[in-house]
C-alpha positions as CSV (number, residue, x, y, z in Angstrom):
1,M,120.1,64.1,120.0
2,M,118.3,66.8,122.0
3,S,118.7,66.8,125.7
4,N,115.6,66.1,127.9
5,S,115.3,69.8,128.8
6,I,115.2,70.9,125.2
7,R,112.7,68.1,124.3
8,R,110.5,69.3,127.1
9,I,110.6,72.8,125.8
10,A,109.9,71.6,122.2
11,N,106.9,69.4,123.1
12,R,104.9,70.8,126.0
13,T,102.0,73.0,124.9
14,A,101.7,74.2,128.5
15,I,105.1,75.8,128.3
16,Q,104.8,77.4,124.8
17,R,101.3,78.3,123.7
18,F,100.7,78.9,120.0
19,Y,97.4,80.0,118.5
20,H,97.4,78.2,115.1
21,R,94.0,76.7,114.8
22,A,94.0,74.7,111.5
23,A,94.2,70.9,111.5
24,P,97.2,68.9,110.0
25,L,97.2,68.2,106.3
26,C,97.4,64.6,104.9
27,K,99.1,64.6,101.6
28,E,99.9,61.5,99.6
29,G,99.5,59.2,102.6
30,K,101.9,61.2,104.7
31,T,100.6,63.1,107.7
32,I,102.3,66.4,108.6
33,N,102.0,66.4,112.3
34,N,101.3,69.4,114.5
35,P,104.7,70.5,115.9
36,N,103.2,70.2,119.4
37,D,102.8,66.4,118.9
38,D,105.3,64.1,120.5
39,E,105.5,62.0,117.3
40,D,107.2,64.7,115.2
41,D,110.9,64.0,115.4
42,S,112.0,65.6,112.2
43,P,112.2,69.4,112.7
44,P,113.8,71.5,109.9
45,I,117.6,71.1,110.0
46,Q,117.9,74.9,110.3
47,T,116.4,74.8,113.8
48,F,119.4,72.9,115.1
49,N,121.9,75.0,117.2
50,K,119.1,77.6,117.9
51,S,117.5,78.4,121.3
52,P,114.5,76.3,122.3
53,I,112.2,79.2,121.7
54,V,113.4,79.8,118.1
55,Q,113.4,76.1,117.5
56,K,109.7,75.8,118.4
57,L,108.7,79.0,116.5
58,W,110.4,77.8,113.3
59,K,109.1,74.3,113.6
60,T,105.6,75.6,114.0
61,R,105.9,77.9,111.0
62,D,107.4,75.2,108.8
63,W,104.6,72.9,109.7
64,A,101.9,75.5,109.0
65,K,103.5,76.5,105.7
66,R,103.7,72.9,104.5
67,R,100.1,72.3,105.6
68,V,98.9,75.3,103.6
69,M,101.1,75.1,100.6
70,G,102.3,71.5,100.3
71,E,105.2,71.3,97.8
72,L,104.9,75.0,96.9
73,T,107.0,76.1,99.9
74,M,109.7,78.6,98.9
75,G,113.0,77.3,97.5
76,D,116.4,78.8,98.1
77,D,116.6,80.5,94.7
78,E,113.3,82.4,95.3
79,Y,115.0,84.4,98.0
80,S,117.8,85.9,95.9
81,S,118.1,89.7,96.4
82,V,115.0,89.6,98.6
83,S,116.1,92.4,100.9
84,L,116.7,94.6,97.9
85,A,113.3,93.9,96.6
86,A,111.8,94.7,100.0
87,T,113.6,98.0,100.0
88,E,112.1,98.8,96.6
89,V,108.6,98.0,97.8
90,L,109.0,100.3,100.8
91,A,110.4,103.1,98.6
92,D,107.7,102.8,95.9
93,N,104.8,101.6,98.0
94,A,102.8,104.8,97.4
95,T,102.9,104.5,93.6
96,S,103.6,100.8,92.9
97,E,100.8,98.8,91.3
98,C,99.9,95.9,93.6
99,R,98.4,92.8,92.2
100,G,95.3,91.7,94.2
101,S,94.8,88.3,95.5
102,S,92.0,86.0,94.4
103,S,91.6,84.8,98.0
104,S,88.3,85.6,99.6
105,V,90.2,86.0,102.9
106,A,92.3,88.7,101.3
107,K,89.2,90.6,100.2
108,A,87.4,90.3,103.5
109,G,90.3,91.2,105.7
110,K,91.5,89.7,109.0
111,T,91.4,90.9,112.6
112,P,94.6,91.5,114.6
113,Q,93.7,88.6,116.9
114,E,93.8,86.1,114.0
115,S,97.5,86.7,113.7
116,H,98.2,86.6,117.4
117,V,101.0,84.3,118.6
118,G,102.1,83.8,122.2
119,I,104.9,81.9,123.9
120,E,106.1,81.4,127.5
121,Y,109.5,81.5,129.1
122,P,109.3,79.1,132.1
123,F,112.4,80.5,133.8
124,S,111.1,79.6,137.3
125,T,111.1,75.8,136.4
126,D,113.5,75.3,133.6
127,R,117.2,75.7,134.5
128,Y,118.4,75.1,131.0
129,L,116.3,77.9,129.6
130,L,117.3,80.2,132.4
131,E,120.9,79.6,131.8
132,T,120.5,80.3,128.1
133,Y,119.0,83.8,128.7
134,R,121.2,84.9,131.6
135,N,124.1,87.3,131.0
136,P,127.3,87.5,133.1
137,W,125.6,89.8,135.7
138,G,122.6,87.6,136.3
139,E,120.3,89.7,134.2
140,M,118.5,89.2,130.9
141,R,120.6,88.6,127.9
142,F,118.9,90.9,125.4
143,G,120.8,89.6,122.4
144,K,118.9,86.3,122.8
145,I,115.6,88.2,123.1
146,L,116.3,89.9,119.8
147,E,116.6,86.5,118.1
148,D,113.2,85.5,119.5
149,L,111.5,88.7,118.4
150,D,112.7,88.1,114.8
151,A,111.5,84.5,114.8
152,L,108.1,85.3,116.4
153,A,107.5,88.2,114.0
154,G,107.8,85.8,111.1
155,N,105.2,83.5,112.5
156,I,102.8,86.4,113.1
157,A,103.3,87.7,109.5
158,F,102.6,84.2,108.2
159,N,99.4,83.9,110.2
160,H,98.1,87.1,108.5
161,V,98.8,86.1,105.0
162,Q,98.1,82.4,105.5
163,G,96.1,81.0,102.5
164,V,97.7,83.3,100.0
165,H,100.9,82.3,98.1
166,V,103.2,85.3,98.8
167,M,106.7,85.9,99.9
168,I,107.1,87.5,103.3
169,V,110.2,89.6,103.8
170,T,111.5,91.5,106.9
171,A,111.9,95.1,105.8
172,G,113.1,96.5,109.1
173,V,112.7,97.0,112.8
174,D,111.2,100.3,113.7
175,R,111.7,100.3,117.4
176,I,112.4,98.1,120.4
177,R,112.1,99.8,123.8
178,I,112.7,98.6,127.3
179,R,110.2,99.8,129.9
180,Q,111.8,98.3,133.0
181,R,114.5,95.8,134.0
182,P,113.0,92.3,133.7
183,K,113.4,89.7,136.5
184,I,115.4,86.9,135.0
185,G,114.1,84.2,137.4
186,V,110.4,85.0,136.8
187,D,108.3,83.4,134.0
188,Q,107.9,85.7,131.1
189,Y,105.4,85.9,128.2
190,L,106.2,87.0,124.6
191,S,103.3,87.7,122.3
192,G,102.4,89.8,119.3
193,K,100.1,90.4,116.4
194,V,99.7,92.5,113.3
195,T,98.7,96.1,114.2
196,W,98.7,97.9,110.8
197,V,98.5,96.8,107.2
198,G,99.1,98.9,104.1
199,S,98.7,97.8,100.5
200,S,101.7,95.4,100.6
201,S,103.3,95.9,104.0
202,M,102.4,95.2,107.6
203,E,103.5,96.3,111.0
204,I,103.8,93.8,113.8
205,R,103.8,94.8,117.5
206,M,105.3,92.4,120.1
207,V,105.5,92.7,123.9
208,I,107.1,90.8,126.7
209,S,105.4,90.8,130.1
210,E,105.4,89.0,133.4
211,C,101.7,88.2,132.9
212,E,100.1,85.9,130.3
213,D,97.4,88.5,129.5
214,G,100.1,91.0,128.3
215,T,99.8,93.4,131.3
216,N,102.9,94.6,133.1
217,E,104.8,94.6,129.8
218,W,108.5,95.5,130.0
219,L,109.4,95.4,126.3
220,E,107.7,96.7,123.2
221,S,108.9,96.1,119.6
222,Y,107.7,96.9,116.1
223,F,108.7,95.0,113.0
224,T,107.8,95.8,109.4
225,F,107.3,93.1,106.8
226,V,106.5,93.4,103.1
227,T,104.8,90.9,100.8
228,L,106.2,90.1,97.3
229,D,105.1,87.9,94.4
230,P,107.3,84.8,94.7
231,V,108.0,84.9,90.9
232,T,108.3,88.5,89.9
233,K,109.5,89.9,93.3
234,K,107.0,92.7,92.8
235,S,104.7,94.0,95.6
236,I,101.5,92.0,96.1
237,K,98.4,93.2,97.8
238,I,97.5,91.4,101.0
239,C,94.3,91.3,103.1
240,P,93.5,94.4,105.0
241,L,93.4,94.6,108.8
242,I,90.1,95.1,110.7
243,P,90.7,96.5,114.2
244,Q,88.1,95.3,116.7
245,T,88.9,97.0,120.0
246,E,89.8,100.5,120.9
247,E,93.4,99.6,121.7
248,E,93.7,97.9,118.2
249,R,92.3,101.0,116.6
250,V,94.9,103.2,118.4
251,H,97.7,101.0,117.3
252,F,96.4,101.0,113.7
253,E,96.3,104.8,113.6
254,L,99.8,105.0,115.1
255,G,101.0,102.6,112.4
256,A,99.5,104.7,109.7
257,V,101.2,107.8,111.2
258,K,104.6,106.1,111.3
259,A,104.2,104.8,107.7
260,Q,103.5,108.3,106.5
261,A,106.6,109.6,108.4
262,K,108.7,107.0,106.7
263,K,107.6,108.2,103.3
264,V,108.4,111.8,104.2
265,A,111.8,110.7,105.5
266,R,112.6,108.9,102.2
267,R,111.5,111.9,100.1
268,N,113.7,114.2,102.3
269,K,116.8,112.0,102.1
270,I,119.7,114.1,100.8
271,Q,120.7,113.0,97.3
272,V,123.2,114.5,94.9
273,G,121.6,116.7,92.3
274,R,118.3,116.9,94.1
275,P,117.0,120.2,95.6
276,L,117.0,120.2,99.4
277,S,113.6,120.1,101.1
278,E,112.8,122.1,104.3
279,E,113.6,119.0,106.4
280,S,116.8,118.2,104.5
281,L,117.9,121.8,104.9
282,A,117.3,121.6,108.7
283,I,119.6,118.5,108.8
284,D,122.3,120.4,106.8
285,I,122.1,123.4,109.1
286,R,122.5,121.2,112.2
287,A,125.3,119.2,110.6
288,A,127.2,122.5,109.9
289,E,126.8,123.5,113.6
290,L,128.2,120.1,114.7
291,L,131.1,120.3,112.3
292,D,131.9,123.8,113.5
293,A,131.9,122.6,117.1
294,A,134.4,119.9,116.1
295,G,136.8,122.5,114.7
296,P,139.2,122.8,117.7
297,L,139.5,118.9,117.9
298,L,140.3,118.8,114.1
299,R,142.7,121.7,114.0
300,M,144.1,122.2,117.5
301,P,143.5,119.0,119.4
302,S,145.9,119.9,122.3
303,L,143.8,123.0,123.0
304,A,140.4,121.5,122.5
305,D,137.8,120.9,125.2
306,T,138.8,117.6,127.0
307,S,135.1,116.8,127.3
308,T,134.8,116.3,123.6
309,I,136.0,113.4,121.3
310,L,136.0,112.7,117.6
311,M,133.6,110.0,116.4
312,D,136.5,108.1,114.7
313,A,138.1,107.5,118.1
314,T,135.1,105.6,119.3
315,A,135.1,103.0,116.5
316,H,135.4,99.2,116.9
317,S,134.9,96.3,114.6
318,N,134.9,92.5,114.3
319,A,134.8,90.1,111.4
320,M,133.4,86.6,111.0
321,V,132.5,84.1,108.3
322,A,128.8,83.4,108.3
323,Q,128.4,79.7,109.3
324,P,125.6,77.3,108.2
325,Q,124.5,76.9,111.8
326,S,123.3,80.5,111.7
327,R,121.0,80.2,108.7
328,N,117.2,80.6,108.8
329,L,114.4,78.5,107.2
330,H,115.3,79.9,103.8
331,D,119.0,79.1,104.1
332,R,120.1,82.8,104.5
333,I,121.7,84.0,107.7
334,F,119.1,84.5,110.4
335,G,118.2,88.1,110.9
336,G,118.0,87.5,114.7
337,F,121.6,86.3,114.7
338,L,122.7,89.5,113.0
339,M,120.8,91.6,115.5
340,R,122.3,89.7,118.4
341,R,125.8,90.1,117.1
342,A,125.2,93.8,116.4
343,F,123.8,94.3,119.9
344,E,126.8,92.6,121.6
345,L,129.2,94.8,119.6
346,A,127.2,98.0,120.4
347,F,127.1,97.1,124.1
348,S,130.9,96.6,124.1
349,T,131.4,99.8,122.3
350,A,129.3,101.8,124.7
351,Y,131.0,100.0,127.7
352,M,134.5,101.0,126.5
353,F,133.4,104.5,125.6
354,G,131.6,105.3,128.9
355,G,133.6,103.4,131.4
356,D,130.4,102.1,132.9
357,R,128.3,99.0,132.2
358,P,125.7,100.4,129.9
359,L,122.0,100.1,130.4
360,F,120.2,99.1,127.2
361,L,117.2,101.3,126.5
362,E,116.1,100.9,122.9
363,V,117.1,100.1,119.3
364,D,115.8,102.0,116.3
365,D,115.7,101.7,112.6
366,I,117.2,98.3,111.9
367,S,117.3,98.0,108.1
368,F,117.7,94.8,106.1
369,D,119.3,96.1,102.9
370,K,121.0,93.0,101.6
371,P,120.7,89.4,102.6
372,V,123.7,87.6,104.1
373,D,124.5,84.2,102.8
374,V,126.3,81.2,104.4
375,G,130.0,81.6,103.7
376,D,129.9,85.4,103.4
377,L,132.7,87.4,105.2
378,L,130.7,89.6,107.5
379,V,132.4,92.7,109.0
380,L,130.6,94.5,111.8
381,K,131.7,98.1,112.4
382,S,130.5,100.2,115.3
383,R,131.0,103.7,116.5
384,V,129.3,106.1,119.0
385,L,127.2,108.2,116.6
386,Y,126.2,110.8,119.2
387,T,125.9,111.3,123.0
388,L,123.7,113.4,125.2
389,P,126.1,114.0,128.2
390,N,123.3,115.6,130.3
391,G,120.6,113.2,129.4
392,G,117.7,113.3,127.0
393,D,114.0,112.3,126.6
394,L,113.3,109.0,124.9
395,G,109.6,109.1,125.9
396,S,107.9,108.0,129.1
397,Y,107.6,104.4,127.9
398,V,111.3,103.9,128.2
399,M,112.6,103.0,131.7
400,K,113.6,105.9,133.9
401,H,116.6,107.6,132.4
402,D,116.2,111.3,133.4
403,G,119.5,113.0,133.8
404,L,121.5,109.9,132.8
405,P,124.1,110.3,130.0
406,L,122.9,108.7,126.8
407,V,125.1,107.0,124.2
408,N,123.8,106.2,120.7
409,V,125.8,103.5,118.9
410,E,125.6,102.9,115.2
411,V,126.5,99.4,113.8
412,E,126.9,98.6,110.2
413,A,127.2,95.1,108.8
414,W,129.2,94.8,105.7
415,V,129.3,91.8,103.4
416,T,132.9,91.8,102.2
417,V,134.4,90.0,99.2
418,P,138.2,90.1,99.5
419,E,138.7,88.4,96.1
420,T,137.2,91.4,94.3
421,M,138.0,94.0,97.0
422,R,134.3,94.9,97.2
423,A,132.0,95.4,100.2
424,E,128.3,96.2,100.6
425,V,126.3,97.2,103.6
426,S,123.7,94.6,104.5
427,N,122.3,96.1,107.7
428,H,122.2,99.3,109.8
429,F,121.5,99.2,113.6
430,Y,121.1,102.1,116.0
431,F,121.2,101.3,119.8
432,T,120.7,103.7,122.7
433,F,122.3,103.0,126.1
434,A,122.4,105.0,129.3
435,L,125.4,105.2,131.7
436,P,123.6,104.5,135.0
437,N,126.6,105.3,137.3
438,K,127.9,108.3,135.5
439,S,126.9,112.0,135.8
440,T,128.1,112.9,132.4
441,C,130.2,111.6,129.4
442,K,132.2,113.0,126.5
443,M,130.5,114.8,123.7
444,V,131.1,113.0,120.4
445,L,131.7,115.3,117.4
446,P,132.1,114.5,113.7
447,S,135.3,114.5,111.7
448,N,133.7,115.4,108.3
449,I,130.5,116.6,106.7
450,D,129.3,113.0,106.0
451,Q,129.6,112.1,109.7
452,A,128.0,115.4,110.6
453,R,125.0,114.7,108.4
454,R,124.6,111.2,109.8
455,Q,124.8,112.5,113.3
456,A,122.3,115.3,112.6
457,S,119.9,113.0,110.8
458,R,119.9,110.5,113.7
459,L,119.5,113.2,116.4
460,I,116.5,114.7,114.5
461,A,115.0,111.2,113.8
462,D,115.2,110.2,117.5
463,E,113.7,113.5,118.6
464,I,110.7,112.9,116.3
465,Q,110.5,109.2,117.3
466,A,110.3,110.1,121.0
467,G,107.3,112.3,120.3
468,L,105.3,109.6,118.3
469,R,104.3,107.8,121.5
470,P,104.7,108.6,125.2
């Protein structure tokens, strides 16, 4: 039984505002109630043990999906190897043959506003919600925010394709940036909409602000979704996006630039037996320089510069069995849960490395390579991938960080099968923190050519990323 505080969050439209406009569907004498109605006491079992925000988002999406598709909602078996299929779509999007939809909506296109969803955090009046999102230092618990972003993005994606029978899959998170420290006791507003659409993929932009109209935003995030045929798992064409305002056109053009940059990055990825491109050669040259700088640490550690450290010495890990309470609406492990656990490990890694409580600035390039199932043994491995001891430029949008030491932490999630002694990477995460009370930190150097290439690739990617938007 839900507490009164949770029930208030689940039912009051004044607290959580959603912009789904269609009426409930009556099917075979049974009414599917709007999730904002008090009569609906049977939310999906997967919403239990989730935050009130995620509960409401999933309940709304489940209601909308059943209203549109009736008994055609996706079954568990339809989501087998979905993440791998999404990866294939992103890799082959330029050349794959997309099947067009017969829907007139798909032909006409939709505006960004039609996918818009908003929700409020009434921190000033709801003590339970405030306690849920507060960290030990009385500030915002960003891991919980990551869960909400993942849940909201799914609702937004569904709004855009609503009316067409497609499978929507999270392909990755491009960037989440923090503009300023939020005030935990002040009401906050999370909202977002589709900002760019390709042939079978879409980009979703979400912001959190202290104003309901979206001004004074302090967080910006971009998620990428792909659409697949539920039966064949092949890419399927979705309705185009029709920007209406100047701001929407700017975001659309930015999405197109980023999509093109991803294609170039995939083509330039170093592969055995494939000639190096100019960009790949630049990565190799920089990797060689990093490995050369690590020479004293590798060969004569007692004589090496004490301000340097090998990457291996920064590593940490934890392991867990994926529990049913962490599953999503499709009975796979909730991507937001994975992001939260990865963030918490990355935060701890940066904390132990820098000796200063780290300041979270951004997360880049979260990939969903393989789905995680209930019962999987999940091993999270973290390490400091690179540091900028004298500071760096992450763009003017990111909160003031001039001159602060920067720490980039890589987290890998491995689905491990001890019975067969096998393990596969399910997710990659890259978090950037600042050390606000330190003037410098140790330089992290690679132990081998593989680490050197990963370090060089991330350094170059982050430099490019900082220049995409101020």
